[in-house]
MOPAC internal coordinates of N, CA, C and O (Angstrom, degrees):
PM7 1SCF
backbone

  N    0.0000 0     0.00 0     0.00 0    0    0    0
  C    1.4378 1     0.00 0     0.00 0    1    0    0
  C    1.5263 1   108.14 1     0.00 0    2    1    0
  O    1.2310 1   120.94 1   -34.40 1    3    2    1
  N    1.3095 1   115.80 1   145.60 1    3    2    1
  C    1.4547 1   120.85 1   175.28 1    5    3    2
  C    1.5131 1   109.05 1  -133.69 1    6    5    3
  O    1.2310 1   120.98 1   -19.55 1    7    6    5
  N    1.3171 1   115.74 1   160.45 1    7    6    5
  C    1.4569 1   120.57 1   177.54 1    9    7    6
  C    1.5153 1   107.72 1  -143.77 1   10    9    7
  O    1.2310 1   121.36 1   -38.31 1   11   10    9
  N    1.3191 1   115.00 1   141.69 1   11   10    9
  C    1.4539 1   118.98 1   175.39 1   13   11   10
  C    1.5172 1   109.03 1  -149.75 1   14   13   11
  O    1.2310 1   121.06 1    -8.51 1   15   14   13
  N    1.3223 1   115.58 1   171.49 1   15   14   13
  C    1.4631 1   119.91 1   178.84 1   17   15   14
  C    1.5179 1   112.11 1   -78.97 1   18   17   15
  O    1.2310 1   120.61 1   169.25 1   19   18   17
  N    1.3257 1   116.44 1   -10.75 1   19   18   17
  C    1.4593 1   119.59 1   179.60 1   21   19   18
  C    1.5236 1   110.48 1   -67.80 1   22   21   19
  O    1.2310 1   121.17 1   -29.35 1   23   22   21
  N    1.3083 1   115.37 1   150.65 1   23   22   21
  C    1.4669 1   120.58 1  -179.95 1   25   23   22
  C    1.5259 1   110.31 1   -73.64 1   26   25   23
  O    1.2310 1   121.02 1   -13.39 1   27   26   25
  N    1.3260 1   115.65 1   166.61 1   27   26   25
  C    1.4593 1   119.68 1   177.89 1   29   27   26
  C    1.5262 1   110.79 1   -63.05 1   30   29   27
  O    1.2310 1   120.24 1   154.78 1   31   30   29
  N    1.3325 1   117.15 1   -25.22 1   31   30   29
  C    1.4544 1   120.71 1   178.78 1   33   31   30
  C    1.5362 1   110.65 1   -71.22 1   34   33   31
  O    1.2310 1   120.61 1   139.37 1   35   34   33
  N    1.3091 1   116.43 1   -40.63 1   35   34   33
  C    1.4625 1   120.38 1   176.28 1   37   35   34
  C    1.5277 1   109.39 1   -65.30 1   38   37   35
  O    1.2310 1   120.30 1   138.77 1   39   38   37
  N    1.3328 1   117.03 1   -41.23 1   39   38   37
  C    1.4675 1   120.51 1   177.16 1   41   39   38
  C    1.5299 1   110.37 1   -58.63 1   42   41   39
  O    1.2310 1   120.70 1   136.20 1   43   42   41
  N    1.3340 1   116.26 1   -43.80 1   43   42   41
  C    1.4692 1   120.58 1  -179.60 1   45   43   42
  C    1.5235 1   110.37 1   -62.72 1   46   45   43
  O    1.2310 1   120.09 1   134.23 1   47   46   45
  N    1.3086 1   117.43 1   -45.77 1   47   46   45
  C    1.4737 1   120.85 1   178.86 1   49   47   46
  C    1.5329 1   110.33 1   -60.40 1   50   49   47
  O    1.2310 1   120.52 1   135.11 1   51   50   49
  N    1.3163 1   116.62 1   -44.89 1   51   50   49
  C    1.4726 1   121.57 1  -179.85 1   53   51   50
  C    1.5264 1   109.76 1   -61.40 1   54   53   51
  O    1.2310 1   120.93 1   134.83 1   55   54   53
  N    1.3390 1   115.83 1   -45.17 1   55   54   53
  C    1.4511 1   120.23 1   178.87 1   57   55   54
  C    1.5277 1   111.44 1   -63.59 1   58   57   55
  O    1.2310 1   120.62 1   130.09 1   59   58   57
  N    1.3340 1   116.42 1   -49.91 1   59   58   57
  C    1.4716 1   121.21 1  -174.66 1   61   59   58
  C    1.5183 1   113.37 1   -68.78 1   62   61   59
  O    1.2310 1   119.75 1   143.21 1   63   62   61
  N    1.3172 1   118.07 1   -36.79 1   63   62   61
  C    1.4580 1   120.54 1  -173.17 1   65   63   62
  C    1.5244 1   114.81 1  -104.57 1   66   65   63
  O    1.2310 1   119.89 1   170.07 1   67   66   65
  N    1.3118 1   117.81 1    -9.93 1   67   66   65
  C    1.4690 1   119.84 1  -179.71 1   69   67   66
  C    1.5310 1   111.35 1  -124.12 1   70   69   67
  O    1.2310 1   120.91 1   109.95 1   71   70   69
  N    1.3105 1   115.86 1   -70.05 1   71   70   69
  C    1.4682 1   120.54 1  -172.09 1   73   71   70
  C    1.5235 1   112.23 1   -61.18 1   74   73   71
  O    1.2310 1   120.18 1   138.24 1   75   74   73
  N    1.3390 1   117.26 1   -41.76 1   75   74   73
  C    1.4724 1   119.72 1  -177.67 1   77   75   74
  C    1.5243 1   112.28 1   -62.44 1   78   77   75
  O    1.2310 1   120.16 1   159.76 1   79   78   77
  N    1.3222 1   117.30 1   -20.24 1   79   78   77
  C    1.4614 1   120.82 1   177.03 1   81   79   78
  C    1.5326 1   111.31 1   -83.44 1   82   81   79
  O    1.2310 1   120.77 1   165.53 1   83   82   81
  N    1.3216 1   116.13 1   -14.47 1   83   82   81
  C    1.4637 1   120.54 1  -179.36 1   85   83   82
  C    1.5181 1   112.02 1  -108.15 1   86   85   83
  O    1.2310 1   120.71 1   148.52 1   87   86   85
  N    1.3370 1   116.25 1   -31.48 1   87   86   85
  C    1.4656 1   121.61 1  -177.24 1   89   87   86
  C    1.5281 1   107.68 1  -125.82 1   90   89   87
  O    1.2310 1   120.91 1   -59.48 1   91   90   89
  N    1.3230 1   115.87 1   120.52 1   91   90   89
  C    1.4644 1   119.17 1  -179.69 1   93   91   90
  C    1.5281 1   110.18 1   -59.63 1   94   93   91
  O    1.2310 1   120.91 1   -52.32 1   95   94   93
  N    1.3147 1   115.87 1   127.68 1   95   94   93
  C    1.4671 1   120.90 1  -179.20 1   97   95   94
  C    1.5221 1   113.26 1    89.20 1   98   97   95
  O    1.2310 1   120.18 1   175.16 1   99   98   97
  N    1.3096 1   117.26 1    -4.84 1   99   98   97
  C    1.4667 1   119.96 1   178.03 1  101   99   98
  C    1.5153 1   112.88 1    82.33 1  102  101   99
  O    1.2310 1   121.40 1    23.36 1  103  102  101
  N    1.3093 1   114.92 1  -156.64 1  103  102  101
  C    1.4703 1   121.30 1  -176.05 1  105  103  102
  C    1.5338 1   109.67 1   -61.11 1  106  105  103
  O    1.2310 1   120.06 1   -56.55 1  107  106  105
  N    1.3304 1   117.49 1   123.45 1  107  106  105
  C    1.4685 1   120.69 1  -176.07 1  109  107  106
  C    1.5377 1   114.20 1   -88.40 1  110  109  107
  O    1.2310 1   120.41 1  -162.13 1  111  110  109
  N    1.3224 1   116.83 1    17.87 1  111  110  109
  C    1.4650 1   120.55 1  -179.68 1  113  111  110
  C    1.5168 1   108.78 1  -148.78 1  114  113  111
  O    1.2310 1   119.77 1   -19.70 1  115  114  113
  N    1.3527 1   118.03 1   160.30 1  115  114  113
  C    1.4667 1   120.55 1   179.48 1  117  115  114
  C    1.5242 1   111.61 1   -66.57 1  118  117  115
  O    1.2310 1   120.97 1   -38.01 1  119  118  117
  N    1.3190 1   115.75 1   141.99 1  119  118  117
  C    1.4674 1   121.33 1   176.44 1  121  119  118
  C    1.5214 1   107.45 1  -116.62 1  122  121  119
  O    1.2310 1   120.57 1   -58.20 1  123  122  121
  N    1.3140 1   116.52 1   121.80 1  123  122  121
  C    1.4548 1   121.72 1  -179.95 1  125  123  122
  C    1.5169 1   110.50 1  -103.13 1  126  125  123
  O    1.2310 1   121.14 1   -29.40 1  127  126  125
  N    1.3131 1   115.43 1   150.60 1  127  126  125
  C    1.4587 1   121.23 1   175.92 1  129  127  126
  C    1.5140 1   108.02 1  -120.86 1  130  129  127
  O    1.2310 1   120.49 1   -40.75 1  131  130  129
  N    1.3179 1   116.68 1   139.25 1  131  130  129
  C    1.4639 1   119.03 1   175.42 1  133  131  130
  C    1.5264 1   109.69 1   -95.77 1  134  133  131
  O    1.2310 1   121.20 1  -149.36 1  135  134  133
  N    1.3203 1   115.31 1    30.64 1  135  134  133
  C    1.4730 1   123.46 1   174.57 1  137  135  134
  C    1.5154 1   112.85 1    61.24 1  138  137  135
  O    1.2310 1   120.46 1  -149.11 1  139  138  137
  N    1.2958 1   116.73 1    30.89 1  139  138  137
  C    1.4578 1   119.63 1   175.67 1  141  139  138
  C    1.5145 1   114.94 1    77.20 1  142  141  139
  O    1.2310 1   119.73 1  -169.08 1  143  142  141
  N    1.3175 1   118.11 1    10.92 1  143  142  141
  C    1.4622 1   120.63 1   178.18 1  145  143  142
  C    1.5169 1   107.80 1   -84.09 1  146  145  143
  O    1.2310 1   121.52 1   -64.66 1  147  146  145
  N    1.3134 1   114.70 1   115.34 1  147  146  145
  C    1.4536 1   120.23 1  -176.06 1  149  147  146
  C    1.5256 1   109.83 1   -94.56 1  150  149  147
  O    1.2310 1   120.86 1   -45.44 1  151  150  149
  N    1.3020 1   115.96 1   134.56 1  151  150  149
  C    1.4662 1   120.47 1   171.95 1  153  151  150
  C    1.5141 1   107.34 1  -122.12 1  154  153  151
  O    1.2310 1   121.45 1   -25.40 1  155  154  153
  N    1.2937 1   114.84 1   154.60 1  155  154  153
  C    1.4568 1   120.29 1   177.79 1  157  155  154
  C    1.5216 1   107.49 1  -119.42 1  158  157  155
  O    1.2310 1   121.33 1   -37.74 1  159  158  157
  N    1.2966 1   115.05 1   142.26 1  159  158  157
  C    1.4543 1   118.92 1  -179.11 1  161  159  158
  C    1.5060 1   111.24 1  -137.56 1  162  161  159
  O    1.2310 1   121.69 1   -19.37 1  163  162  161
  N    1.3112 1   114.38 1   160.63 1  163  162  161
  C    1.4533 1   120.85 1   173.55 1  165  163  162
  C    1.5159 1   107.04 1  -137.60 1  166  165  163
  O    1.2310 1   121.38 1   -34.66 1  167  166  165
  N    1.3068 1   114.97 1   145.34 1  167  166  165
  C    1.4512 1   121.61 1  -179.64 1  169  167  166
  C    1.5155 1   107.95 1  -127.52 1  170  169  167
  O    1.2310 1   120.53 1   -45.68 1  171  170  169
  N    1.3260 1   116.59 1   134.32 1  171  170  169
  C    1.4582 1   121.50 1   174.94 1  173  171  170
  C    1.5300 1   105.78 1  -102.79 1  174  173  171
  O    1.2310 1   121.15 1   -65.95 1  175  174  173
  N    1.3317 1   115.40 1   114.05 1  175  174  173
  C    1.4566 1   121.69 1  -175.49 1  177  175  174
  C    1.5206 1   108.18 1  -116.46 1  178  177  175
  O    1.2310 1   120.95 1   -52.52 1  179  178  177
  N    1.3361 1   115.79 1   127.48 1  179  178  177
  C    1.4623 1   119.29 1  -176.66 1  181  179  178
  C    1.5371 1   111.19 1   -79.42 1  182  181  179
  O    1.2310 1   120.18 1    -6.17 1  183  182  181
  N    1.3396 1   117.25 1   173.83 1  183  182  181
  C    1.4682 1   120.46 1  -178.10 1  185  183  182
  C    1.5325 1   113.60 1   -60.66 1  186  185  183
  O    1.2310 1   119.88 1   161.70 1  187  186  185
  N    1.3368 1   117.83 1   -18.30 1  187  186  185
  C    1.4650 1   121.32 1   177.29 1  189  187  186
  C    1.5217 1   111.68 1   -90.90 1  190  189  187
  O    1.2310 1   120.79 1  -169.88 1  191  190  189
  N    1.3405 1   116.09 1    10.12 1  191  190  189
  C    1.4718 1   123.57 1   179.63 1  193  191  190
  C    1.5280 1   113.27 1    65.29 1  194  193  191
  O    1.2310 1   120.79 1  -148.19 1  195  194  193
  N    1.3320 1   116.10 1    31.81 1  195  194  193
  C    1.4624 1   121.70 1   176.45 1  197  195  194
  C    1.5200 1   108.06 1  -104.80 1  198  197  195
  O    1.2310 1   120.89 1   -50.09 1  199  198  197
  N    1.3291 1   115.91 1   129.91 1  199  198  197
  C    1.4617 1   119.85 1   178.33 1  201  199  198
  C    1.5232 1   108.42 1   -70.83 1  202  201  199
  O    1.2310 1   120.95 1   -60.57 1  203  202  201
  N    1.3196 1   115.79 1   119.43 1  203  202  201
  C    1.4572 1   121.64 1   179.66 1  205  203  202
  C    1.5273 1   111.58 1   -97.83 1  206  205  203
  O    1.2310 1   120.05 1   154.66 1  207  206  205
  N    1.3140 1   117.50 1   -25.34 1  207  206  205
  C    1.4514 1   120.51 1  -179.83 1  209  207  206
  C    1.5178 1   110.65 1  -161.45 1  210  209  207
  O    1.2310 1   121.18 1   -26.56 1  211  210  209
  N    1.3149 1   115.34 1   153.44 1  211  210  209
  C    1.4576 1   119.63 1   175.54 1  213  211  210
  C    1.5186 1   109.88 1  -154.23 1  214  213  211
  O    1.2310 1   121.52 1   -20.81 1  215  214  213
  N    1.3100 1   114.70 1   159.19 1  215  214  213
  C    1.4552 1   121.54 1   178.69 1  217  215  214
  C    1.5253 1   107.26 1  -149.10 1  218  217  215
  O    1.2310 1   120.41 1   -44.33 1  219  218  217
  N    1.3176 1   116.81 1   135.67 1  219  218  217
  C    1.4525 1   122.12 1   176.95 1  221  219  218
  C    1.5256 1   107.34 1  -128.40 1  222  221  219
  O    1.2310 1   121.17 1   -52.58 1  223  222  221
  N    1.3334 1   115.36 1   127.42 1  223  222  221
  C    1.4594 1   121.03 1  -177.04 1  225  223  222
  C    1.5206 1   110.73 1  -130.95 1  226  225  223
  O    1.2310 1   120.93 1   -28.70 1  227  226  225
  N    1.3168 1   115.82 1   151.30 1  227  226  225
  C    1.4559 1   119.85 1   172.17 1  229  227  226
  C    1.5250 1   107.98 1   -78.67 1  230  229  227
  O    1.2310 1   120.11 1   -20.13 1  231  230  229
  N    1.3365 1   117.40 1   159.87 1  231  230  229
  C    1.4653 1   119.84 1  -176.59 1  233  231  230
  C    1.5321 1   114.58 1   -59.91 1  234  233  231
  O    1.2310 1   120.29 1   157.42 1  235  234  233
  N    1.3142 1   117.05 1   -22.58 1  235  234  233
  C    1.4667 1   118.96 1  -177.56 1  237  235  234
  C    1.5314 1   112.90 1   -70.46 1  238  237  235
  O    1.2310 1   120.28 1   164.20 1  239  238  237
  N    1.3209 1   117.06 1   -15.80 1  239  238  237
  C    1.4674 1   121.06 1  -179.20 1  241  239  238
  C    1.5197 1   108.31 1  -113.46 1  242  241  239
  O    1.2310 1   121.04 1   -56.98 1  243  242  241
  N    1.3139 1   115.61 1   123.02 1  243  242  241
  C    1.4616 1   120.40 1  -178.53 1  245  243  242
  C    1.5201 1   112.46 1   -75.19 1  246  245  243
  O    1.2310 1   121.57 1   -25.33 1  247  246  245
  N    1.2987 1   114.60 1   154.67 1  247  246  245
  C    1.4595 1   120.81 1   176.92 1  249  247  246
  C    1.5166 1   109.09 1   -93.42 1  250  249  247
  O    1.2310 1   120.71 1   -20.93 1  251  250  249
  N    1.3222 1   116.25 1   159.07 1  251  250  249
  C    1.4459 1   121.35 1  -176.70 1  253  251  250
  C    1.5259 1   109.13 1  -120.26 1  254  253  251
  O    1.2310 1   120.37 1   -73.74 1  255  254  253
  N    1.3206 1   116.91 1   106.26 1  255  254  253
  C    1.4652 1   121.77 1  -178.36 1  257  255  254
  C    1.5174 1   110.64 1   -62.20 1  258  257  255
  O    1.2310 1   119.95 1   141.53 1  259  258  257
  N    1.3380 1   117.71 1   -38.47 1  259  258  257
  C    1.4706 1   120.45 1   179.39 1  261  259  258
  C    1.5224 1   110.96 1   -59.87 1  262  261  259
  O    1.2310 1   120.35 1   140.02 1  263  262  261
  N    1.3387 1   116.94 1   -39.98 1  263  262  261
  C    1.4688 1   120.13 1   178.96 1  265  263  262
  C    1.5236 1   110.53 1   -67.94 1  266  265  263
  O    1.2310 1   120.01 1   141.48 1  267  266  265
  N    1.3059 1   117.59 1   -38.52 1  267  266  265
  C    1.4647 1   120.49 1   177.40 1  269  267  266
  C    1.5278 1   110.40 1   -62.32 1  270  269  267
  O    1.2310 1   120.25 1   135.25 1  271  270  269
  N    1.3166 1   117.12 1   -44.75 1  271  270  269
  C    1.4650 1   121.09 1   178.41 1  273  271  270
  C    1.5214 1   111.43 1   -63.65 1  274  273  271
  O    1.2310 1   120.33 1   138.96 1  275  274  273
  N    1.3432 1   116.98 1   -41.04 1  275  274  273
  C    1.4631 1   120.77 1   177.52 1  277  275  274
  C    1.5251 1   110.60 1   -59.75 1  278  277  275
  O    1.2310 1   120.69 1   136.20 1  279  278  277
  N    1.3129 1   116.28 1   -43.80 1  279  278  277
  C    1.4604 1   119.96 1   179.79 1  281  279  278
  C    1.5311 1   111.39 1   -65.15 1  282  281  279
  O    1.2310 1   120.06 1   138.57 1  283  282  281
  N    1.3236 1   117.49 1   -41.43 1  283  282  281
  C    1.4636 1   120.41 1   177.71 1  285  283  282
  C    1.5247 1   110.03 1   -60.66 1  286  285  283
  O    1.2310 1   120.26 1   136.14 1  287  286  285
  N    1.3405 1   117.11 1   -43.86 1  287  286  285
  C    1.4690 1   120.76 1   178.45 1  289  287  286
  C    1.5320 1   110.78 1   -62.25 1  290  289  287
  O    1.2310 1   120.36 1   141.01 1  291  290  289
  N    1.3290 1   116.92 1   -38.99 1  291  290  289
  C    1.4625 1   120.28 1   178.96 1  293  291  290
  C    1.5254 1   110.73 1   -66.36 1  294  293  291
  O    1.2310 1   120.10 1   135.53 1  295  294  293
  N    1.3356 1   117.42 1   -44.47 1  295  294  293
  C    1.4653 1   120.26 1   177.80 1  297  295  294
  C    1.5208 1   111.03 1   -62.56 1  298  297  295
  O    1.2310 1   120.10 1   141.82 1  299  298  297
  N    1.3307 1   117.42 1   -38.18 1  299  298  297
  C    1.4658 1   120.62 1   178.36 1  301  299  298
  C    1.5234 1   110.51 1   -64.78 1  302  301  299
  O    1.2310 1   120.08 1   136.43 1  303  302  301
  N    1.3307 1   117.45 1   -43.57 1  303  302  301
  C    1.4696 1   120.76 1   179.75 1  305  303  302
  C    1.5239 1   110.44 1   -61.15 1  306  305  303
  O    1.2310 1   120.44 1   133.22 1  307  306  305
  N    1.3180 1   116.77 1   -46.78 1  307  306  305
  C    1.4677 1   120.70 1  -179.61 1  309  307  306
  C    1.5240 1   110.19 1   -62.21 1  310  309  307
  O    1.2310 1   120.34 1   137.85 1  311  310  309
  N    1.3201 1   116.95 1   -42.15 1  311  310  309
  C    1.4679 1   120.79 1   179.70 1  313  311  310
  C    1.5292 1   111.07 1   -64.73 1  314  313  311
  O    1.2310 1   120.79 1   133.54 1  315  314  313
  N    1.3447 1   116.10 1   -46.46 1  315  314  313
  C    1.4644 1   120.11 1  -179.58 1  317  315  314
  C    1.5229 1   112.04 1   -63.25 1  318  317  315
  O    1.2310 1   120.23 1   147.78 1  319  318  317
  N    1.3378 1   117.17 1   -32.22 1  319  318  317
  C    1.4663 1   120.61 1   179.28 1  321  319  318
  C    1.5259 1   111.95 1   -81.77 1  322  321  319
  O    1.2310 1   120.80 1   178.27 1  323  322  321
  N    1.3289 1   116.08 1    -1.73 1  323  322  321
  C    1.4636 1   122.77 1  -177.92 1  325  323  322
  C    1.5194 1   111.18 1    56.30 1  326  325  323
  O    1.2310 1   121.05 1  -143.73 1  327  326  325
  N    1.3259 1   115.61 1    36.27 1  327  326  325
  C    1.4566 1   120.85 1   175.99 1  329  327  326
  C    1.5104 1   115.52 1    85.05 1  330  329  327
  O    1.2310 1   119.79 1  -174.71 1  331  330  329
  N    1.3300 1   118.00 1     5.29 1  331  330  329
  C    1.4698 1   119.36 1   179.36 1  333  331  330
  C    1.5201 1   111.64 1   -83.00 1  334  333  331
  O    1.2310 1   120.05 1   170.75 1  335  334  333
  N    1.3402 1   117.51 1    -9.25 1  335  334  333
  C    1.4550 1   121.73 1   176.64 1  337  335  334
  C    1.5257 1   108.70 1  -129.45 1  338  337  335
  O    1.2310 1   121.12 1   -30.25 1  339  338  337
  N    1.3155 1   115.46 1   149.75 1  339  338  337
  C    1.4602 1   122.78 1   174.00 1  341  339  338
  C    1.5220 1   107.10 1  -133.13 1  342  341  339
  O    1.2310 1   120.57 1   -20.23 1  343  342  341
  N    1.3006 1   116.51 1   159.77 1  343  342  341
  C    1.4629 1   119.55 1  -177.91 1  345  343  342
  C    1.5266 1   109.77 1  -112.89 1  346  345  343
  O    1.2310 1   120.08 1   -47.72 1  347  346  345
  N    1.3284 1   117.45 1   132.28 1  347  346  345
  C    1.4586 1   119.88 1   176.78 1  349  347  346
  C    1.5280 1   110.91 1   -74.94 1  350  349  347
  O    1.2310 1   120.90 1   -11.10 1  351  350  349
  N    1.3047 1   115.88 1   168.90 1  351  350  349
  C    1.4614 1   121.71 1   177.83 1  353  351  350
  C    1.5191 1   110.47 1   -54.29 1  354  353  351
  O    1.2310 1   120.74 1   -47.67 1  355  354  353
  N    1.3312 1   116.20 1   132.33 1  355  354  353
  C    1.4605 1   120.40 1   178.46 1  357  355  354
  C    1.5101 1   114.90 1    77.41 1  358  357  355
  O    1.2310 1   119.98 1  -173.30 1  359  358  357
  N    1.3299 1   117.64 1     6.70 1  359  358  357
  C    1.4673 1   121.31 1  -179.65 1  361  359  358
  C    1.5124 1   111.04 1   -53.24 1  362  361  359
  O    1.2310 1   121.14 1   -35.36 1  363  362  361
  N    1.3285 1   115.42 1   144.64 1  363  362  361
  C    1.4669 1   123.59 1   174.36 1  365  363  362
  C    1.5238 1   108.16 1  -128.97 1  366  365  363
  O    1.2310 1   119.93 1   -27.91 1  367  366  365
  N    1.3346 1   117.74 1   152.09 1  367  366  365
  C    1.4686 1   119.99 1   177.42 1  369  367  366
  C    1.5258 1   110.81 1   -53.09 1  370  369  367
  O    1.2310 1   121.54 1   -44.03 1  371  370  369
  N    1.3256 1   114.66 1   135.97 1  371  370  369
  C    1.4617 1   120.66 1  -179.96 1  373  371  370
  C    1.5203 1   113.15 1    91.04 1  374  373  371
  O    1.2310 1   120.05 1   168.73 1  375  374  373
  N    1.3350 1   117.52 1   -11.27 1  375  374  373
  C    1.4661 1   120.99 1   179.53 1  377  375  374
  C    1.5244 1   109.91 1   -89.90 1  378  377  375
  O    1.2310 1   121.27 1   -11.87 1  379  378  377
  N    1.3116 1   115.18 1   168.13 1  379  378  377
  C    1.4530 1   123.06 1  -177.87 1  381  379  378
  C    1.5317 1   111.75 1   -59.45 1  382  381  379
  O    1.2310 1   120.98 1   -41.38 1  383  382  381
  N    1.3233 1   115.74 1   138.62 1  383  382  381
  C    1.4632 1   121.17 1   175.09 1  385  383  382
  C    1.5222 1   108.79 1  -110.61 1  386  385  383
  O    1.2310 1   121.19 1    -7.43 1  387  386  385
  N    1.3083 1   115.34 1   172.57 1  387  386  385
  C    1.4625 1   121.50 1   178.92 1  389  387  386
  C    1.5224 1   109.45 1  -106.98 1  390  389  387
  O    1.2310 1   120.76 1   -29.48 1  391  390  389
  N    1.3318 1   116.15 1   150.52 1  391  390  389
  C    1.4616 1   121.18 1   175.68 1  393  391  390
  C    1.5272 1   106.61 1  -106.57 1  394  393  391
  O    1.2310 1   120.51 1   -73.72 1  395  394  393
  N    1.3379 1   116.62 1   106.28 1  395  394  393
  C    1.4655 1   119.33 1  -178.32 1  397  395  394
  C    1.5208 1   111.50 1   -60.03 1  398  397  395
  O    1.2310 1   120.76 1   -37.70 1  399  398  397
  N    1.3143 1   116.16 1   142.30 1  399  398  397
  C    1.4524 1   121.93 1   177.57 1  401  399  398
  C    1.5178 1   110.47 1   163.74 1  402  401  399
  O    1.2310 1   120.56 1    -9.58 1  403  402  401
  N    1.3182 1   116.53 1   170.42 1  403  402  401
  C    1.4639 1   120.82 1  -177.45 1  405  403  402
  C    1.5309 1   113.40 1   -58.18 1  406  405  403
  O    1.2310 1   120.17 1   146.21 1  407  406  405
  N    1.3371 1   117.29 1   -33.79 1  407  406  405
  C    1.4670 1   120.42 1  -178.55 1  409  407  406
  C    1.5302 1   112.44 1   -68.91 1  410  409  407
  O    1.2310 1   120.27 1   162.47 1  411  410  409
  N    1.3239 1   117.10 1   -17.53 1  411  410  409
  C    1.4675 1   120.52 1   179.46 1  413  411  410
  C    1.5261 1   111.76 1   -81.99 1  414  413  411
  O    1.2310 1   120.43 1   154.89 1  415  414  413
  N    1.3303 1   116.78 1   -25.11 1  415  414  413
  C    1.4653 1   121.07 1  -178.21 1  417  415  414
  C    1.5231 1   109.84 1   -60.29 1  418  417  415
  O    1.2310 1   121.03 1   -56.28 1  419  418  417
  N    1.3148 1   115.63 1   123.72 1  419  418  417
  C    1.4607 1   121.48 1  -179.55 1  421  419  418
  C    1.5188 1   114.13 1    81.71 1  422  421  419
  O    1.2310 1   120.62 1   178.55 1  423  422  421
  N    1.3368 1   116.43 1    -1.45 1  423  422  421
  C    1.4642 1   120.16 1  -177.42 1  425  423  422
  C    1.5258 1   113.79 1  -122.37 1  426  425  423
  O    1.2310 1   120.05 1  -173.29 1  427  426  425
  N    1.3180 1   117.52 1     6.71 1  427  426  425
  C    1.4623 1   120.12 1   179.84 1  429  427  426
  C    1.5233 1   109.89 1   -56.33 1  430  429  427
  O    1.2310 1   120.08 1   140.20 1  431  430  429
  N    1.3112 1   117.46 1   -39.80 1  431  430  429
  C    1.4772 1   121.00 1  -178.61 1  433  431  430
  C    1.5208 1   111.58 1   -59.06 1  434  433  431
  O    1.2310 1   120.19 1   144.39 1  435  434  433
  N    1.3412 1   117.25 1   -35.61 1  435  434  433
  C    1.4661 1   120.15 1   179.94 1  437  435  434
  C    1.5294 1   110.64 1   -66.74 1  438  437  435
  O    1.2310 1   121.23 1   135.25 1  439  438  437
  N    1.3410 1   115.26 1   -44.75 1  439  438  437
  C    1.4650 1   119.90 1   179.05 1  441  439  438
  C    1.5169 1   109.27 1   -65.43 1  442  441  439
  O    1.2310 1   120.11 1   137.04 1  443  442  441
  N    1.3202 1   117.40 1   -42.96 1  443  442  441
  C    1.4597 1   122.67 1  -179.34 1  445  443  442
  C    1.5247 1   109.94 1   -61.77 1  446  445  443
  O    1.2310 1   120.07 1   135.31 1  447  446  445
  N    1.3253 1   117.47 1   -44.69 1  447  446  445
  C    1.4718 1   121.94 1  -179.85 1  449  447  446
  C    1.5268 1   110.30 1   -62.20 1  450  449  447
  O    1.2310 1   120.41 1   137.74 1  451  450  449
  N    1.3418 1   116.81 1   -42.26 1  451  450  449
  C    1.4622 1   121.54 1   179.01 1  453  451  450
  C    1.5209 1   110.59 1   -64.88 1  454  453  451
  O    1.2310 1   120.37 1   137.48 1  455  454  453
  N    1.3444 1   116.90 1   -42.52 1  455  454  453
  C    1.4690 1   120.15 1  -178.13 1  457  455  454
  C    1.5240 1   110.80 1   -67.70 1  458  457  455
  O    1.2310 1   119.84 1   147.14 1  459  458  457
  N    1.3234 1   117.91 1   -32.86 1  459  458  457
  C    1.4573 1   121.39 1   179.85 1  461  459  458
  C    1.5347 1   111.14 1   -67.22 1  462  461  459
  O    1.2310 1   120.48 1   153.23 1  463  462  461
  N    1.3229 1   116.69 1   -26.77 1  463  462  461
  C    1.4696 1   120.65 1   179.45 1  465  463  462
  C    1.5322 1   111.34 1   -66.94 1  466  465  463
  O    1.2310 1   120.81 1   158.58 1  467  466  465
  N    1.3580 1   116.06 1   -21.42 1  467  466  465
  C    1.4585 1   120.36 1  -177.99 1  469  467  466
  C    1.5155 1   113.18 1   -96.69 1  470  469  467
  O    1.2310 1   119.88 1   177.64 1  471  470  469
  N    1.3173 1   117.83 1    -2.36 1  471  470  469
  C    1.4860 1   120.85 1   179.35 1  473  471  470
  C    1.5031 1   111.94 1   -78.22 1  474  473  471
  O    1.2310 1   120.10 1   180.00 1  475  474  473

């Protein structure tokens, strides 16, 4: 099965005028259309090829490059610390990080409140 933003009419043209000339009988699987609704996405993939984050938005909502860069910096910090540090919501380079562990459970708000006092 495949899916694309192209309409079923574009799929038919592609099948009839391209694929059917290369593959007898045309496309050998169902082709779905999402009615031309385009979405844009970004994926943050680490050096081990593991997806660490993703976002998918419709065209009516703009993307924020600064937020993408902030997230990449946060993922890099966590990776470099080998998991001994975590970043709170809205973290920026140079700001306070969190130390994951049982003592943090239920107390993130306290650390967050303290870190906000220094902003």
